[in-house]
N, C-alpha and C positions, 0 to 999 in steps of 0.2 A: 300332907294336900288332902284338905278334910271338905269334898263336896254334898257329904250328902244335902243338907242345907239348904242348897242350890235347886232352883228350879227354872225349866222352862219353859212359858205360856203359850199358846196357840193366841195370836194376835195379837201381843204386847212385845214391843220389840223389848230385846235384854234378856238380863236373866232375874232374876227375884229370892230371897231369902226366904225360906216355908218355915211361918210362924207355927202354925197349927192346924190339924186334920179336921174335916168336920165331914158328916155325911153326906152332905149335898157340896162340897167343894173345898176350899184351902184358904188362908189366909197368908197372905204371900204381902213383904214388906220390899220395899223398890232401896237397894243399896245406896242411892245416891241420897233420893229425900227422907228415908226412913218412913215414908208414909205406907201406911199398911190399909189393906181391903181387903173383900173379898171375891173369891173368885169362883163361877158357877161348875162344876162337872158337867151340865147341860149346851155351855156355851162356848168350852174351851175343852183342849186336852193339855195334859202337861206332863211334861218330862224331869223327871228328876237326873240330874246330873252324874250320879253316882249309881245310876244303871246304864247309864251309856256305854259304851264299846263297839272298839272299832275290831273288825275282822281281820282276821289274818289266814293262811293257807290253812292254819294247826288248830285255830281256838279263839278266841279274841280277847282283846286288851283293854283292860278298864282306861276310860278316858284321865283320872288323875295320875297315871302312868305316861300318859303320851303328854299330860300336860309339864311333868315333871323331866323329861327327855327335851321337850320344844324350850325350857328356861335353862337349860342345863347346855344346851347348841345356841344357844341365843349371841353369844360372841361371833362365833364359827359358820352360822347360818340361822343369820337375822331373819325373826317373821317379812314371809313375804305378803305383799299388797297381794288384797282376796282379785281387785281388775286384773290381775297381770292374764296371760291368758293360759288356758287349761295345763298344756303340758310342763309349765315354769311349777305351776303350785302342785303337779303328781310328782317333778321333778327334788321338791322343796319335802313332800311328803314321804317321800323315798328315803329322803337322809333321815328324816326322823324315825320312822317304821319302813324298813326296807322291806319286811314279811308281810305286809298288809295286801288284802286280794282287792286288784286292780278291780273288780267284776263285779264285787261287791260295793267296796265302799267308791262312794260313786264322788264328781267332782263338787259338786253343790254340797255335799258331808264332809269336805274338808274343809272347803270357805267355812262352814255354818260352826266346826270345832275350831278354826282359826280366831274369828268373831269372837267364841265364846273366850278364848283364851285370852284374846287383849280386852276383854271389857273386864276379867278378871284381875288381872294382871296392874290394868290403868288404875283401878281402885285398892293395890295391894293384897286381893281376899286369897292370892297363890302362896303367901309365905306360910310357911313350917311354922306351926306356935308349939311352944313345950305345952307340956300336960298340964301345969300349972295356970298358964294364959288361957288354956281351951276353959277347965274351969270356973276361970272369973268372969271369962266374956258370958259362959253360959248362964251366970248366977243374977249376969243385968238382965 
């Protein structure tokens, strides 16, 4: 699961594929439409998904590992609706990452993580690719 090419941009819903960086911003592509646009660093903040981690009592766990666990547990622990109560969302996430630090990981963080997972999973972007498939997609 390679999350290095995906970014969240403040002010825009969803996630975007990182195309290129410039000194004054980045070029992003919408996974649904394929439209490319420039986004300025002066107006927006960027969060590369590969840099996101969830606090545990000892360290942090990277997002790709959490997404993989969510995928593996999807049959016995289905994705929860983010409109459920805070305690139900926390209980769901305790099954995914029991050692997360509840003082540092807020319900809003868990909701955002679930939204990102659903967004990527619905588009088939969480599937593991073989090294040959990755090379061919990078060449395109």
